[in-house]
Structure formats: structure tokens, C-alpha cells
N, C-alpha and C positions, 0 to 999 in steps of 0.2 A: 982427830979430824972433826971437822964440823960438818954436820950435814944440814942442809937447808931443804926444807920441804917446798918444792916448787909446784906441787900439785894444786894447792888452792889458787895460785896465780894462773895456771893453765886452765883450771876449771873456770876461773873468773873470765879469762880471755875467751874461753869457749862459750861461756854464757853471753859475753859481749858480742861475739860473732853471730850467735843464734838470734840475739835480740836485733842485731843489725839486719840479718836476713829476714826476720819476721817483719821488721819495719819496712824493708824494701818490698816484701811480699804484700803487706797491707797497703802501702802507698801504690803499688802496681794495681792491686785490686780496686782501690778507690779511684785511681786514674782511669782504669778500664770502665768502672761504673759511671764516672763522670762523662767519659766519651760516649758510652752507650746511651746515657740519659740525654746528652746533647743530640745524638743521632735520632733517638726516639722522638724528641721534641720537634726536631726539624721535619722528620717524616710525618709526624702527627699534624703539624701545621700545613704541610703540603696536601695531606689527605683532606683536611678541613677546607682548604681553598678549593680543591677539586670538587668536594661535595657541594660547596656553595655555587661553583660554576655549573655543576650538573643541575642543581635546583633551579638556577636562573634559566638554564637552557630548556629544562622541562616546562617552566612557566611560559617561556617564549614559544615553545612548540604548541602548548595548549592554546595560547592566544592566536597563533597562526592557523591552527586547526579550526578555531571558531571562524576566523576570517575566510578560510577555504570553504567551510560549510556555508557561510553566507554567500560567497561567490558562486558556489554550486547551486544554491537555492535561486539566486538571481539569474543564473544561466538557465536553469530549468524554467523559471517564470518567463524569461525571454523567449525560449523555444516554444512554450505554450502560447505566448502572445503571437509569435510569428505564425504558428500553425493556425490560430484563429484568424489572423489577418489573411492568410492564404485561402482559408475557407470563405471568408467574406469576399475576397477578390474573385474566387471561382463563382460564387453565387451572383456577384454583381455582373460578371461577364456573361453568365448564363441567363440572367434576367434581362439584360439590356438588349440581347439579340431580338427576341420577339417584339419588344417595345419599339425598337428602331425599325424593324420590318413593317410593322403596322403604321407607324408614323410616316415612313417613306411612302407606303401604299396610299395613305390618305393625301399626301402631297402630290402624287403623280396621277391620281384618279381624275379623269375628265368629268365634266358635269353631267354628261349624257351616258355615263357608264356606271352600273351598280354592281357591287360585289355581293354575291349571295352566300358564298362560303370561302373560307381561307383555312388551309391546313398546312402546318409545318412539322416535319418529323425528320430528325437527323440531317437537317440541311436541305431536304427536298421539300419544295413548296408546291401546293396545288391550289389554284384559284379558280372558282366558278363564278360566273356572273352573267349580266345581261347588258347589252349595249344597244343604242338607238339604231346603229347601222354598222357595216363592216369598217368604215373609215374611223369611227370612234373606237372600235376595238383595236384596230391597227395603231392608232395614236396612243392608246393606253399601253400597248405592248412596247412601242418605241420608248415611251417615257419611263416605263418600268425597266427596260434594258439600260437606259442611261443612268439609272439610280445606282449609287455605290453599294447598295445592299442586295441587289438582285443581279444574277447573271444567267446566261443560257436560257432565256425566256423563249418558250416554244408554245405554239398554238396546238392544242391536242384535238379539240373538237369545236366546230362552229356550226350552228344550225339556225334556221329562221323559224321563229315562232310568232303566233298572233296572240296578243293579250289586250283585252279591252278594245279591240278593233285596230290596234297598232301592230305593225310588223316590226319585230325586234330580233336582235341576234343574241342567241344564247351561246356562251363560249366557255371553254375550259382551257386553262393555261397550266403549264408546268415550268418551274424555274428552280434555280439553286440559290440558297442563301449565301451571301458573301460578307465577310467582315472587312470593312474598309480600314485603311491605315488609321492610326490614332488621331491624326490631325483632322481627318474627315469626321470621325465619330465625336470629336469634341465640339463640333459646330452644331 
């Protein structure tokens, strides 16, 4: 009988199967590495795009914060300006009262009546003066009452005095200061 040694064929076949399995394993690992590298590249590109977007957003935020700072500064300047204008209006309103009162007093003062003192405090007015007679003093009171800046004109005291041989009437009046409507004060 002839014996044939099949061991080298089986060993060769076994080596061939191991080589095939190793090749499949190497191809699988290479394929897995290629897939991982592709995923890494894709994710890396997404991260880079997001970083660029974040950088642009931060630049835009910085620019907007500058604009907001400027708007805040202009708003503060506007408030300061408005406060100054309000102070000026208050001063103007406070100064115009006595000016108008004295101006109106000079307009309604008859020729034969002289004012010796004029006091205004908190809207209360006190006028002392001398008139030629009672009629001149009464005329002065009526004209003062008709003025838009004076109201509640009352005669406090009247007395006859003699000065340089003339009989005159010394008087004292009380009145309230009034602020007329804007149309009357513009005239």
C-alpha cells in the first residue's frame, strides 16, 4: 500500500485560511480606520465651522456692546441736557414773575400816585405809597385789580398826611400775585 502524506497539504490549506483570515482582519481594521478618519475629519470640519461662527458672533457682540455703550452715553447726555433745560425753565419762570409784576405795576400806576415800597414774598404782595387824593388811590386799586398779574387787591390802611403844604393820602395795599395764561404772558 501506498501511503500519501496529506499533512503538508492540510498545513498549506491551514496556512492559506489563516492568511485569508488575517487579510480579512487587516482589511476590516483598515476599513474601520478609514471610516473613523472620515468621521474625525467630518466632526473636525464641523468644529472648525462652529469656532468660526462663535468668533464672528463674539465680534458682533463686541461691536454691539460698543454701540450700546454709545447709546447709553448719548442717553445719559440727553438726560443731563433735559435736567439743565428743566433748571433753566424753572429759573426763567421764577425770574419772570417779579419782572412782570413790576412791569404791570408801572403800566397801571396813575400819574398822581407814587409807590414808596413794593414787597413780594411767596405770592403775597405788599405795596405802600402816596396818592394825591382818595380817588387816585381808588383808581390805582381798580387798575391793579384789572391787571392779569394781581388779584385780591385790598386796601389795608389809608391816612391823610401833609407834605410841603399839600394834603396827600398815604396808603398800604395787599394783593396776591397771579400767573396769567401763557397767551397773556407772551404779550
